[in-house]
N, C-alpha and C positions, 0 to 999 in steps of 0.2 A: 343585792338581791333583786331579782326580776318580779315585778308586780303583773298580776293577771289584768289584762285589759277586758272590760265587759263588751261583749259581742253586740253590736248594733244591727237592728233588723230594718227593713224598710218601713215596717208598721211603726216602730219607735220614732224613726226619723220624721214620718209624716205627722204622727201625734205631737212631737216636740215643735214642728213647723207650725201647726195649727194653734197650739197653745202660745207660742211665743208672738206670733203676728195677730193673734186674734182673728184668725181667718175661718171662723166657724161656719161661714157660708159654704165653704168648700166641703165640708163633711157630708152633706146630703149627696152632692155630686159624686164624691168618691165611692159611697155606699151603693149608689145606683149603678155605677159603672162596673163595681165589683159583682153585683147581683146579675147584671146583663151578661157579663163574662162567664159567670157560672152557668147561667141559662143556655148560653151558646155551647158551652162544652157539654153540658148534660144533653142537649138535643142531638149532638153528634155522636152520642153513644147509642147503639141500636135498640138496646132493650129498655132505655129510658125514653126514647124519643115518643112513643104512643102517649105516655103520661104527660109530657110537656105539651104535645099538641092538643091534647084534650082540654088543657087549661084556656086555650085561645078558641 
C-alpha cells in the first residue's frame, strides 16, 4: 500500500530551518526582502504605481 507523502513548500522548509537552528535573526531579513519584492512588483503595475509613489 502506497503512503501519501506530504508536500513540502518553501515556506515550510524555511520555517523548519529557523526553528531547528534557532536562527530567529534571519526572520526580519526574510520578511523585509519579501515586502520589498512585493513593493517592486506592485510598482511595476501601471494602475498601482501612483499609490506606491505617493507613499514616498
